[in-house]
mmCIF file of the N, C-alpha and C atoms, coordinates in Angstrom:
data_MODEL
# 
_entry.id   MODEL 
# 
loop_
_atom_site.group_PDB 
_atom_site.id 
_atom_site.type_symbol 
_atom_site.label_atom_id 
_atom_site.label_alt_id 
_atom_site.label_comp_id 
_atom_site.label_asym_id 
_atom_site.label_entity_id 
_atom_site.label_seq_id 
_atom_site.pdbx_PDB_ins_code 
_atom_site.Cartn_x 
_atom_site.Cartn_y 
_atom_site.Cartn_z 
_atom_site.occupancy 
_atom_site.B_iso_or_equiv 
_atom_site.pdbx_formal_charge 
_atom_site.auth_seq_id 
_atom_site.auth_comp_id 
_atom_site.auth_asym_id 
_atom_site.auth_atom_id 
_atom_site.pdbx_PDB_model_num 
ATOM 1   N N  . UNK A 1 1  ? -77.861  223.528 316.376 1.00 0.00 ? 1  UNK A N  1 
ATOM 2   C CA . UNK A 1 1  ? -77.218  223.352 314.815 1.00 0.00 ? 1  UNK A CA 1 
ATOM 3   C C  . UNK A 1 1  ? -78.241  222.590 313.629 1.00 0.00 ? 1  UNK A C  1 
ATOM 4   N N  . UNK A 1 2  ? -79.047  221.551 314.434 1.00 0.00 ? 2  UNK A N  1 
ATOM 5   C CA . UNK A 1 2  ? -80.028  221.448 313.134 1.00 0.00 ? 2  UNK A CA 1 
ATOM 6   C C  . UNK A 1 2  ? -81.017  221.690 312.709 1.00 0.00 ? 2  UNK A C  1 
ATOM 7   N N  . UNK A 1 3  ? -81.425  222.821 313.984 1.00 0.00 ? 3  UNK A N  1 
ATOM 8   C CA . UNK A 1 3  ? -82.167  223.852 313.100 1.00 0.00 ? 3  UNK A CA 1 
ATOM 9   C C  . UNK A 1 3  ? -81.803  224.850 312.159 1.00 0.00 ? 3  UNK A C  1 
ATOM 10  N N  . UNK A 1 4  ? -80.927  225.263 311.888 1.00 0.00 ? 4  UNK A N  1 
ATOM 11  C CA . UNK A 1 4  ? -80.499  226.253 311.783 1.00 0.00 ? 4  UNK A CA 1 
ATOM 12  C C  . UNK A 1 4  ? -80.070  225.386 309.891 1.00 0.00 ? 4  UNK A C  1 
ATOM 13  N N  . UNK A 1 5  ? -79.785  224.212 310.226 1.00 0.00 ? 5  UNK A N  1 
ATOM 14  C CA . UNK A 1 5  ? -79.192  224.018 308.634 1.00 0.00 ? 5  UNK A CA 1 
ATOM 15  C C  . UNK A 1 5  ? -80.875  223.269 307.696 1.00 0.00 ? 5  UNK A C  1 
ATOM 16  N N  . UNK A 1 6  ? -82.075  223.045 308.664 1.00 0.00 ? 6  UNK A N  1 
ATOM 17  C CA . UNK A 1 6  ? -83.397  222.927 308.551 1.00 0.00 ? 6  UNK A CA 1 
ATOM 18  C C  . UNK A 1 6  ? -83.467  224.452 307.564 1.00 0.00 ? 6  UNK A C  1 
ATOM 19  N N  . UNK A 1 7  ? -83.080  225.110 308.076 1.00 0.00 ? 7  UNK A N  1 
ATOM 20  C CA . UNK A 1 7  ? -83.185  226.410 307.246 1.00 0.00 ? 7  UNK A CA 1 
ATOM 21  C C  . UNK A 1 7  ? -82.689  226.802 306.077 1.00 0.00 ? 7  UNK A C  1 
ATOM 22  N N  . UNK A 1 8  ? -81.411  226.436 306.001 1.00 0.00 ? 8  UNK A N  1 
ATOM 23  C CA . UNK A 1 8  ? -80.479  226.736 304.941 1.00 0.00 ? 8  UNK A CA 1 
ATOM 24  C C  . UNK A 1 8  ? -81.420  226.005 304.017 1.00 0.00 ? 8  UNK A C  1 
ATOM 25  N N  . UNK A 1 9  ? -82.228  224.514 304.346 1.00 0.00 ? 9  UNK A N  1 
ATOM 26  C CA . UNK A 1 9  ? -82.420  224.053 303.296 1.00 0.00 ? 9  UNK A CA 1 
ATOM 27  C C  . UNK A 1 9  ? -83.910  224.006 302.857 1.00 0.00 ? 9  UNK A C  1 
ATOM 28  N N  . UNK A 1 10 ? -84.398  224.340 303.648 1.00 0.00 ? 10 UNK A N  1 
ATOM 29  C CA . UNK A 1 10 ? -86.058  224.887 303.571 1.00 0.00 ? 10 UNK A CA 1 
ATOM 30  C C  . UNK A 1 10 ? -86.257  226.401 303.439 1.00 0.00 ? 10 UNK A C  1 
ATOM 31  N N  . UNK A 1 11 ? -85.901  227.374 303.202 1.00 0.00 ? 11 UNK A N  1 
ATOM 32  C CA . UNK A 1 11 ? -85.851  228.945 303.070 1.00 0.00 ? 11 UNK A CA 1 
ATOM 33  C C  . UNK A 1 11 ? -85.492  228.974 301.364 1.00 0.00 ? 11 UNK A C  1 
ATOM 34  N N  . UNK A 1 12 ? -83.888  228.859 301.533 1.00 0.00 ? 12 UNK A N  1 
ATOM 35  C CA . UNK A 1 12 ? -84.123  228.824 299.981 1.00 0.00 ? 12 UNK A CA 1 
ATOM 36  C C  . UNK A 1 12 ? -85.097  228.023 298.798 1.00 0.00 ? 12 UNK A C  1 
ATOM 37  N N  . UNK A 1 13 ? -85.400  226.640 299.142 1.00 0.00 ? 13 UNK A N  1 
ATOM 38  C CA . UNK A 1 13 ? -86.024  225.812 298.493 1.00 0.00 ? 13 UNK A CA 1 
ATOM 39  C C  . UNK A 1 13 ? -87.321  226.715 298.020 1.00 0.00 ? 13 UNK A C  1 
ATOM 40  N N  . UNK A 1 14 ? -87.771  227.035 299.299 1.00 0.00 ? 14 UNK A N  1 
ATOM 41  C CA . UNK A 1 14 ? -89.069  227.540 299.529 1.00 0.00 ? 14 UNK A CA 1 
ATOM 42  C C  . UNK A 1 14 ? -88.890  229.059 298.648 1.00 0.00 ? 14 UNK A C  1 
ATOM 43  N N  . UNK A 1 15 ? -88.471  229.786 298.191 1.00 0.00 ? 15 UNK A N  1 
ATOM 44  C CA . UNK A 1 15 ? -87.819  230.789 297.192 1.00 0.00 ? 15 UNK A CA 1 
ATOM 45  C C  . UNK A 1 15 ? -87.972  230.596 295.749 1.00 0.00 ? 15 UNK A C  1 
ATOM 46  N N  . UNK A 1 16 ? -87.128  229.352 295.420 1.00 0.00 ? 16 UNK A N  1 
ATOM 47  C CA . UNK A 1 16 ? -87.252  228.930 294.535 1.00 0.00 ? 16 UNK A CA 1 
ATOM 48  C C  . UNK A 1 16 ? -88.443  228.015 294.269 1.00 0.00 ? 16 UNK A C  1 
ATOM 49  N N  . UNK A 1 17 ? -89.028  227.289 295.130 1.00 0.00 ? 17 UNK A N  1 
ATOM 50  C CA . UNK A 1 17 ? -90.330  226.991 294.555 1.00 0.00 ? 17 UNK A CA 1 
ATOM 51  C C  . UNK A 1 17 ? -91.477  227.921 294.142 1.00 0.00 ? 17 UNK A C  1 
ATOM 52  N N  . UNK A 1 18 ? -91.423  229.094 294.686 1.00 0.00 ? 18 UNK A N  1 
ATOM 53  C CA . UNK A 1 18 ? -91.911  229.956 294.531 1.00 0.00 ? 18 UNK A CA 1 
ATOM 54  C C  . UNK A 1 18 ? -91.793  230.517 292.988 1.00 0.00 ? 18 UNK A C  1 
ATOM 55  N N  . UNK A 1 19 ? -90.858  231.180 292.748 1.00 0.00 ? 19 UNK A N  1 
ATOM 56  C CA . UNK A 1 19 ? -89.967  231.377 291.328 1.00 0.00 ? 19 UNK A CA 1 
ATOM 57  C C  . UNK A 1 19 ? -90.724  230.410 290.364 1.00 0.00 ? 19 UNK A C  1 
ATOM 58  N N  . UNK A 1 20 ? -90.240  228.950 290.703 1.00 0.00 ? 20 UNK A N  1 
ATOM 59  C CA . UNK A 1 20 ? -90.775  228.240 289.946 1.00 0.00 ? 20 UNK A CA 1 
ATOM 60  C C  . UNK A 1 20 ? -92.322  227.806 289.702 1.00 0.00 ? 20 UNK A C  1 
ATOM 61  N N  . UNK A 1 21 ? -92.996  228.347 290.555 1.00 0.00 ? 21 UNK A N  1 
ATOM 62  C CA . UNK A 1 21 ? -94.817  228.405 290.447 1.00 0.00 ? 21 UNK A CA 1 
ATOM 63  C C  . UNK A 1 21 ? -94.622  229.621 289.176 1.00 0.00 ? 21 UNK A C  1 
ATOM 64  N N  . UNK A 1 22 ? -93.854  230.526 289.552 1.00 0.00 ? 22 UNK A N  1 
ATOM 65  C CA . UNK A 1 22 ? -94.450  231.385 288.918 1.00 0.00 ? 22 UNK A CA 1 
ATOM 66  C C  . UNK A 1 22 ? -94.291  231.412 287.472 1.00 0.00 ? 22 UNK A C  1 
ATOM 67  N N  . UNK A 1 23 ? -93.097  230.614 286.855 1.00 0.00 ? 23 UNK A N  1 
ATOM 68  C CA . UNK A 1 23 ? -92.447  230.588 285.580 1.00 0.00 ? 23 UNK A CA 1 
ATOM 69  C C  . UNK A 1 23 ? -93.381  229.615 285.184 1.00 0.00 ? 23 UNK A C  1 
ATOM 70  N N  . UNK A 1 24 ? -93.464  228.547 285.645 1.00 0.00 ? 24 UNK A N  1 
ATOM 71  C CA . UNK A 1 24 ? -93.995  227.561 284.834 1.00 0.00 ? 24 UNK A CA 1 
ATOM 72  C C  . UNK A 1 24 ? -95.592  227.957 284.684 1.00 0.00 ? 24 UNK A C  1 
ATOM 73  N N  . UNK A 1 25 ? -96.407  228.592 285.362 1.00 0.00 ? 25 UNK A N  1 
ATOM 74  C CA . UNK A 1 25 ? -97.784  228.829 285.468 1.00 0.00 ? 25 UNK A CA 1 
ATOM 75  C C  . UNK A 1 25 ? -98.014  230.563 284.722 1.00 0.00 ? 25 UNK A C  1 
ATOM 76  N N  . UNK A 1 26 ? -96.774  230.539 284.525 1.00 0.00 ? 26 UNK A N  1 
ATOM 77  C CA . UNK A 1 26 ? -97.227  232.049 283.102 1.00 0.00 ? 26 UNK A CA 1 
ATOM 78  C C  . UNK A 1 26 ? -97.151  231.484 281.914 1.00 0.00 ? 26 UNK A C  1 
ATOM 79  N N  . UNK A 1 27 ? -96.649  230.256 281.858 1.00 0.00 ? 27 UNK A N  1 
ATOM 80  C CA . UNK A 1 27 ? -96.479  229.454 279.959 1.00 0.00 ? 27 UNK A CA 1 
ATOM 81  C C  . UNK A 1 27 ? -97.463  228.431 280.217 1.00 0.00 ? 27 UNK A C  1 
ATOM 82  N N  . UNK A 1 28 ? -98.598  227.336 281.415 1.00 0.00 ? 28 UNK A N  1 
ATOM 83  C CA . UNK A 1 28 ? -99.065  226.506 281.218 1.00 0.00 ? 28 UNK A CA 1 
ATOM 84  C C  . UNK A 1 28 ? -100.038 226.740 281.920 1.00 0.00 ? 28 UNK A C  1 
ATOM 85  N N  . UNK A 1 29 ? -101.271 226.728 281.175 1.00 0.00 ? 29 UNK A N  1 
ATOM 86  C CA . UNK A 1 29 ? -102.433 226.686 282.090 1.00 0.00 ? 29 UNK A CA 1 
ATOM 87  C C  . UNK A 1 29 ? -102.684 225.435 282.653 1.00 0.00 ? 29 UNK A C  1 
ATOM 88  N N  . UNK A 1 30 ? -103.605 225.550 284.130 1.00 0.00 ? 30 UNK A N  1 
ATOM 89  C CA . UNK A 1 30 ? -103.516 224.173 284.788 1.00 0.00 ? 30 UNK A CA 1 
ATOM 90  C C  . UNK A 1 30 ? -104.678 223.432 284.370 1.00 0.00 ? 30 UNK A C  1 
ATOM 91  N N  . UNK A 1 31 ? -105.405 223.769 283.341 1.00 0.00 ? 31 UNK A N  1 
ATOM 92  C CA . UNK A 1 31 ? -106.787 223.334 282.671 1.00 0.00 ? 31 UNK A CA 1 
ATOM 93  C C  . UNK A 1 31 ? -105.716 222.269 281.779 1.00 0.00 ? 31 UNK A C  1 
ATOM 94  N N  . UNK A 1 32 ? -105.413 222.651 281.091 1.00 0.00 ? 32 UNK A N  1 
ATOM 95  C CA . UNK A 1 32 ? -104.250 221.602 279.506 1.00 0.00 ? 32 UNK A CA 1 
ATOM 96  C C  . UNK A 1 32 ? -103.565 220.736 280.236 1.00 0.00 ? 32 UNK A C  1 
ATOM 97  N N  . UNK A 1 33 ? -103.422 220.571 281.426 1.00 0.00 ? 33 UNK A N  1 
ATOM 98  C CA . UNK A 1 33 ? -102.625 219.811 281.653 1.00 0.00 ? 33 UNK A CA 1 
ATOM 99  C C  . UNK A 1 33 ? -103.267 217.938 281.561 1.00 0.00 ? 33 UNK A C  1 
ATOM 100 N N  . UNK A 1 34 ? -102.360 217.235 281.628 1.00 0.00 ? 34 UNK A N  1 
ATOM 101 C CA . UNK A 1 34 ? -102.981 215.937 281.373 1.00 0.00 ? 34 UNK A CA 1 
ATOM 102 C C  . UNK A 1 34 ? -102.356 214.688 282.088 1.00 0.00 ? 34 UNK A C  1 
ATOM 103 N N  . UNK A 1 35 ? -102.691 214.016 282.920 1.00 0.00 ? 35 UNK A N  1 
ATOM 104 C CA . UNK A 1 35 ? -102.007 212.911 283.850 1.00 0.00 ? 35 UNK A CA 1 
ATOM 105 C C  . UNK A 1 35 ? -102.588 211.607 283.281 1.00 0.00 ? 35 UNK A C  1 
ATOM 106 N N  . UNK A 1 36 ? -101.259 210.993 282.378 1.00 0.00 ? 36 UNK A N  1 
ATOM 107 C CA . UNK A 1 36 ? -101.531 209.908 281.675 1.00 0.00 ? 36 UNK A CA 1 
ATOM 108 C C  . UNK A 1 36 ? -102.832 209.926 280.521 1.00 0.00 ? 36 UNK A C  1 
ATOM 109 N N  . UNK A 1 37 ? -102.758 210.764 280.052 1.00 0.00 ? 37 UNK A N  1 
ATOM 110 C CA . UNK A 1 37 ? -103.687 210.998 279.050 1.00 0.00 ? 37 UNK A CA 1 
ATOM 111 C C  . UNK A 1 37 ? -104.990 211.224 279.401 1.00 0.00 ? 37 UNK A C  1 
ATOM 112 N N  . UNK A 1 38 ? -105.022 211.249 280.719 1.00 0.00 ? 38 UNK A N  1 
ATOM 113 C CA . UNK A 1 38 ? -106.516 211.459 280.946 1.00 0.00 ? 38 UNK A CA 1 
ATOM 114 C C  . UNK A 1 38 ? -106.155 213.203 281.634 1.00 0.00 ? 38 UNK A C  1 
ATOM 115 N N  . UNK A 1 39 ? -107.535 214.215 281.692 1.00 0.00 ? 39 UNK A N  1 
ATOM 116 C CA . UNK A 1 39 ? -107.510 215.067 282.366 1.00 0.00 ? 39 UNK A CA 1 
ATOM 117 C C  . UNK A 1 39 ? -107.504 214.943 284.072 1.00 0.00 ? 39 UNK A C  1 
ATOM 118 N N  . UNK A 1 40 ? -106.995 216.267 284.245 1.00 0.00 ? 40 UNK A N  1 
ATOM 119 C CA . UNK A 1 40 ? -106.951 215.880 285.770 1.00 0.00 ? 40 UNK A CA 1 
ATOM 120 C C  . UNK A 1 40 ? -108.022 216.944 286.441 1.00 0.00 ? 40 UNK A C  1 
ATOM 121 N N  . UNK A 1 41 ? -108.976 216.142 287.216 1.00 0.00 ? 41 UNK A N  1 
ATOM 122 C CA . UNK A 1 41 ? -110.384 216.644 287.747 1.00 0.00 ? 41 UNK A CA 1 
ATOM 123 C C  . UNK A 1 41 ? -110.010 217.419 288.925 1.00 0.00 ? 41 UNK A C  1 
ATOM 124 N N  . UNK A 1 42 ? -109.294 217.984 288.801 1.00 0.00 ? 42 UNK A N  1 
ATOM 125 C CA . UNK A 1 42 ? -109.185 219.066 290.157 1.00 0.00 ? 42 UNK A CA 1 
ATOM 126 C C  . UNK A 1 42 ? -109.020 220.839 289.511 1.00 0.00 ? 42 UNK A C  1 
ATOM 127 N N  . UNK A 1 43 ? -108.761 221.634 290.545 1.00 0.00 ? 43 UNK A N  1 
ATOM 128 C CA . UNK A 1 43 ? -109.468 223.046 290.291 1.00 0.00 ? 43 UNK A CA 1 
ATOM 129 C C  . UNK A 1 43 ? -107.913 223.550 290.033 1.00 0.00 ? 43 UNK A C  1 
ATOM 130 N N  . UNK A 1 44 ? -108.284 224.392 289.273 1.00 0.00 ? 44 UNK A N  1 
ATOM 131 C CA . UNK A 1 44 ? -107.048 225.571 289.147 1.00 0.00 ? 44 UNK A CA 1 
ATOM 132 C C  . UNK A 1 44 ? -106.044 225.755 290.563 1.00 0.00 ? 44 UNK A C  1 
ATOM 133 N N  . UNK A 1 45 ? -106.522 226.173 291.938 1.00 0.00 ? 45 UNK A N  1 
ATOM 134 C CA . UNK A 1 45 ? -105.862 226.498 293.200 1.00 0.00 ? 45 UNK A CA 1 
ATOM 135 C C  . UNK A 1 45 ? -105.125 225.050 293.329 1.00 0.00 ? 45 UNK A C  1 
ATOM 136 N N  . UNK A 1 46 ? -106.185 223.701 293.138 1.00 0.00 ? 46 UNK A N  1 
ATOM 137 C CA . UNK A 1 46 ? -105.594 222.569 293.681 1.00 0.00 ? 46 UNK A CA 1 
ATOM 138 C C  . UNK A 1 46 ? -104.101 222.343 292.637 1.00 0.00 ? 46 UNK A C  1 
ATOM 139 N N  . UNK A 1 47 ? -104.226 222.519 291.403 1.00 0.00 ? 47 UNK A N  1 
ATOM 140 C CA . UNK A 1 47 ? -102.858 222.308 290.542 1.00 0.00 ? 47 UNK A CA 1 
ATOM 141 C C  . UNK A 1 47 ? -101.822 223.610 291.242 1.00 0.00 ? 47 UNK A C  1 
ATOM 142 N N  . UNK A 1 48 ? -101.991 224.391 291.430 1.00 0.00 ? 48 UNK A N  1 
ATOM 143 C CA . UNK A 1 48 ? -101.113 225.257 291.889 1.00 0.00 ? 48 UNK A CA 1 
ATOM 144 C C  . UNK A 1 48 ? -100.178 224.666 293.086 1.00 0.00 ? 48 UNK A C  1 
ATOM 145 N N  . UNK A 1 49 ? -101.412 224.179 293.944 1.00 0.00 ? 49 UNK A N  1 
ATOM 146 C CA . UNK A 1 49 ? -101.184 223.910 295.158 1.00 0.00 ? 49 UNK A CA 1 
ATOM 147 C C  . UNK A 1 49 ? -99.935  222.566 295.444 1.00 0.00 ? 49 UNK A C  1 
ATOM 148 N N  . UNK A 1 50 ? -100.536 221.976 294.486 1.00 0.00 ? 50 UNK A N  1 
ATOM 149 C CA . UNK A 1 50 ? -99.696  220.610 294.103 1.00 0.00 ? 50 UNK A CA 1 
ATOM 150 C C  . UNK A 1 50 ? -98.513  220.834 293.340 1.00 0.00 ? 50 UNK A C  1 
ATOM 151 N N  . UNK A 1 51 ? -98.566  221.527 292.757 1.00 0.00 ? 51 UNK A N  1 
ATOM 152 C CA . UNK A 1 51 ? -97.433  222.077 291.726 1.00 0.00 ? 51 UNK A CA 1 
ATOM 153 C C  . UNK A 1 51 ? -95.886  222.836 292.858 1.00 0.00 ? 51 UNK A C  1 
ATOM 154 N N  . UNK A 1 52 ? -96.660  223.686 293.672 1.00 0.00 ? 52 UNK A N  1 
ATOM 155 C CA . UNK A 1 52 ? -95.848  223.987 294.616 1.00 0.00 ? 52 UNK A CA 1 
ATOM 156 C C  . UNK A 1 52 ? -95.369  223.371 295.497 1.00 0.00 ? 52 UNK A C  1 
ATOM 157 N N  . UNK A 1 53 ? -95.900  222.668 295.978 1.00 0.00 ? 53 UNK A N  1 
ATOM 158 C CA . UNK A 1 53 ? -95.374  221.574 297.033 1.00 0.00 ? 53 UNK A CA 1 
ATOM 159 C C  . UNK A 1 53 ? -94.438  220.481 296.159 1.00 0.00 ? 53 UNK A C  1 
ATOM 160 N N  . UNK A 1 54 ? -94.928  220.154 295.157 1.00 0.00 ? 54 UNK A N  1 
ATOM 161 C CA . UNK A 1 54 ? -93.653  219.246 294.339 1.00 0.00 ? 54 UNK A CA 1 
ATOM 162 C C  . UNK A 1 54 ? -92.794  220.122 294.053 1.00 0.00 ? 54 UNK A C  1 
ATOM 163 N N  . UNK A 1 55 ? -92.491  221.545 293.527 1.00 0.00 ? 55 UNK A N  1 
ATOM 164 C CA . UNK A 1 55 ? -91.236  222.096 293.354 1.00 0.00 ? 55 UNK A CA 1 
ATOM 165 C C  . UNK A 1 55 ? -90.723  222.212 294.692 1.00 0.00 ? 55 UNK A C  1 
ATOM 166 N N  . UNK A 1 56 ? -91.219  222.751 295.833 1.00 0.00 ? 56 UNK A N  1 
ATOM 167 C CA . UNK A 1 56 ? -90.835  222.676 296.908 1.00 0.00 ? 56 UNK A CA 1 
ATOM 168 C C  . UNK A 1 56 ? -90.121  221.447 297.821 1.00 0.00 ? 56 UNK A C  1 
ATOM 169 N N  . UNK A 1 57 ? -90.651  220.275 297.395 1.00 0.00 ? 57 UNK A N  1 
ATOM 170 C CA . UNK A 1 57 ? -89.963  219.101 297.517 1.00 0.00 ? 57 UNK A CA 1 
ATOM 171 C C  . UNK A 1 57 ? -88.261  219.116 296.822 1.00 0.00 ? 57 UNK A C  1 
ATOM 172 N N  . UNK A 1 58 ? -88.521  218.925 295.551 1.00 0.00 ? 58 UNK A N  1 
ATOM 173 C CA . UNK A 1 58 ? -87.202  218.802 295.058 1.00 0.00 ? 58 UNK A CA 1 
ATOM 174 C C  . UNK A 1 58 ? -86.671  219.816 295.288 1.00 0.00 ? 58 UNK A C  1 
ATOM 175 N N  . UNK A 1 59 ? -87.279  221.375 295.540 1.00 0.00 ? 59 UNK A N  1 
ATOM 176 C CA . UNK A 1 59 ? -85.804  222.193 295.667 1.00 0.00 ? 59 UNK A CA 1 
ATOM 177 C C  . UNK A 1 59 ? -85.370  221.869 297.454 1.00 0.00 ? 59 UNK A C  1 
ATOM 178 N N  . UNK A 1 60 ? -85.687  221.203 298.261 1.00 0.00 ? 60 UNK A N  1 
ATOM 179 C CA . UNK A 1 60 ? -85.122  220.991 299.115 1.00 0.00 ? 60 UNK A CA 1 
ATOM 180 C C  . UNK A 1 60 ? -84.344  219.900 298.991 1.00 0.00 ? 60 UNK A C  1 
ATOM 181 N N  . UNK A 1 61 ? -84.591  218.457 298.070 1.00 0.00 ? 61 UNK A N  1 
ATOM 182 C CA . UNK A 1 61 ? -83.850  217.765 298.017 1.00 0.00 ? 61 UNK A CA 1 
ATOM 183 C C  . UNK A 1 61 ? -82.605  218.154 297.624 1.00 0.00 ? 61 UNK A C  1 
ATOM 184 N N  . UNK A 1 62 ? -82.091  219.303 296.647 1.00 0.00 ? 62 UNK A N  1 
ATOM 185 C CA . UNK A 1 62 ? -81.278  219.497 296.227 1.00 0.00 ? 62 UNK A CA 1 
ATOM 186 C C  . UNK A 1 62 ? -80.588  220.186 297.019 1.00 0.00 ? 62 UNK A C  1 
ATOM 187 N N  . UNK A 1 63 ? -81.080  220.956 298.133 1.00 0.00 ? 63 UNK A N  1 
ATOM 188 C CA . UNK A 1 63 ? -80.454  221.896 299.390 1.00 0.00 ? 63 UNK A CA 1 
ATOM 189 C C  . UNK A 1 63 ? -80.026  220.895 300.127 1.00 0.00 ? 63 UNK A C  1 
ATOM 190 N N  . UNK A 1 64 ? -81.177  219.807 300.198 1.00 0.00 ? 64 UNK A N  1 
ATOM 191 C CA . UNK A 1 64 ? -79.985  219.060 301.348 1.00 0.00 ? 64 UNK A CA 1 
ATOM 192 C C  . UNK A 1 64 ? -79.070  218.632 300.915 1.00 0.00 ? 64 UNK A C  1 
ATOM 193 N N  . UNK A 1 65 ? -78.676  217.660 299.536 1.00 0.00 ? 65 UNK A N  1 
ATOM 194 C CA . UNK A 1 65 ? -77.586  217.366 299.054 1.00 0.00 ? 65 UNK A CA 1 
ATOM 195 C C  . UNK A 1 65 ? -76.721  218.295 299.071 1.00 0.00 ? 65 UNK A C  1 
ATOM 196 N N  . UNK A 1 66 ? -76.847  219.277 299.007 1.00 0.00 ? 66 UNK A N  1 
ATOM 197 C CA . UNK A 1 66 ? -75.921  220.445 298.463 1.00 0.00 ? 66 UNK A CA 1 
ATOM 198 C C  . UNK A 1 66 ? -74.834  220.399 300.360 1.00 0.00 ? 66 UNK A C  1 
ATOM 199 N N  . UNK A 1 67 ? -76.395  220.534 301.323 1.00 0.00 ? 67 UNK A N  1 
ATOM 200 C CA . UNK A 1 67 ? -75.756  220.551 302.239 1.00 0.00 ? 67 UNK A CA 1 
ATOM 201 C C  . UNK A 1 67 ? -74.511  219.606 303.085 1.00 0.00 ? 67 UNK A C  1 
ATOM 202 N N  . UNK A 1 68 ? -75.522  218.412 302.499 1.00 0.00 ? 68 UNK A N  1 
ATOM 203 C CA . UNK A 1 68 ? -74.728  217.450 303.032 1.00 0.00 ? 68 UNK A CA 1 
ATOM 204 C C  . UNK A 1 68 ? -73.303  217.088 302.465 1.00 0.00 ? 68 UNK A C  1 
ATOM 205 N N  . UNK A 1 69 ? -73.002  217.390 300.729 1.00 0.00 ? 69 UNK A N  1 
ATOM 206 C CA . UNK A 1 69 ? -71.500  217.811 300.528 1.00 0.00 ? 69 UNK A CA 1 
ATOM 207 C C  . UNK A 1 69 ? -70.952  218.582 300.728 1.00 0.00 ? 69 UNK A C  1 
ATOM 208 N N  . UNK A 1 70 ? -71.334  219.604 301.320 1.00 0.00 ? 70 UNK A N  1 
ATOM 209 C CA . UNK A 1 70 ? -70.506  220.648 302.232 1.00 0.00 ? 70 UNK A CA 1 
ATOM 210 C C  . UNK A 1 70 ? -70.315  220.220 303.792 1.00 0.00 ? 70 UNK A C  1 
ATOM 211 N N  . UNK A 1 71 ? -71.091  219.321 303.900 1.00 0.00 ? 71 UNK A N  1 
ATOM 212 C CA . UNK A 1 71 ? -70.340  218.551 305.489 1.00 0.00 ? 71 UNK A CA 1 
ATOM 213 C C  . UNK A 1 71 ? -68.942  218.440 305.690 1.00 0.00 ? 71 UNK A C  1 
ATOM 214 N N  . UNK A 1 72 ? -68.058  218.415 306.511 1.00 0.00 ? 72 UNK A N  1 
ATOM 215 C CA . UNK A 1 72 ? -66.273  217.711 306.827 1.00 0.00 ? 72 UNK A CA 1 
ATOM 216 C C  . UNK A 1 72 ? -66.721  216.223 306.681 1.00 0.00 ? 72 UNK A C  1 
ATOM 217 N N  . UNK A 1 73 ? -65.888  215.730 306.433 1.00 0.00 ? 73 UNK A N  1 
ATOM 218 C CA . UNK A 1 73 ? -66.336  213.965 306.519 1.00 0.00 ? 73 UNK A CA 1 
ATOM 219 C C  . UNK A 1 73 ? -66.156  213.532 307.785 1.00 0.00 ? 73 UNK A C  1 
ATOM 220 N N  . UNK A 1 74 ? -65.833  214.309 308.598 1.00 0.00 ? 74 UNK A N  1 
ATOM 221 C CA . UNK A 1 74 ? -66.018  213.631 310.115 1.00 0.00 ? 74 UNK A CA 1 
ATOM 222 C C  . UNK A 1 74 ? -66.899  213.824 310.579 1.00 0.00 ? 74 UNK A C  1 
ATOM 223 N N  . UNK A 1 75 ? -67.649  215.114 310.509 1.00 0.00 ? 75 UNK A N  1 
ATOM 224 C CA . UNK A 1 75 ? -69.146  214.941 311.006 1.00 0.00 ? 75 UNK A CA 1 
ATOM 225 C C  . UNK A 1 75 ? -70.272  214.129 310.260 1.00 0.00 ? 75 UNK A C  1 
ATOM 226 N N  . UNK A 1 76 ? -69.782  214.094 308.497 1.00 0.00 ? 76 UNK A N  1 
ATOM 227 C CA . UNK A 1 76 ? -70.348  212.427 308.026 1.00 0.00 ? 76 UNK A CA 1 
ATOM 228 C C  . UNK A 1 76 ? -70.486  211.129 308.525 1.00 0.00 ? 76 UNK A C  1 
ATOM 229 N N  . UNK A 1 77 ? -69.830  210.881 308.867 1.00 0.00 ? 77 UNK A N  1 
ATOM 230 C CA . UNK A 1 77 ? -69.419  209.838 309.456 1.00 0.00 ? 77 UNK A CA 1 
ATOM 231 C C  . UNK A 1 77 ? -69.209  209.684 310.521 1.00 0.00 ? 77 UNK A C  1 
ATOM 232 N N  . UNK A 1 78 ? -69.846  210.283 311.451 1.00 0.00 ? 78 UNK A N  1 
ATOM 233 C CA . UNK A 1 78 ? -69.947  209.933 312.835 1.00 0.00 ? 78 UNK A CA 1 
ATOM 234 C C  . UNK A 1 78 ? -71.263  209.265 313.260 1.00 0.00 ? 78 UNK A C  1 
# 
């Protein structure tokens, strides 16, 4: 049952992260990004990768919260 819940969280989050990656980087050039006023000394591929995992983590957090809120109270309070 836990594996099934994990897939309910991870798979939709993966799809959303891919969509966000395409949408964000269709309008933003990774070489134009700055971090606290400093240029990022990373390749485009590194920025794409880091952004994808950040988007995926945020989407997984959202999916996990939705899954948690959908559980019956008896199961949450065990």
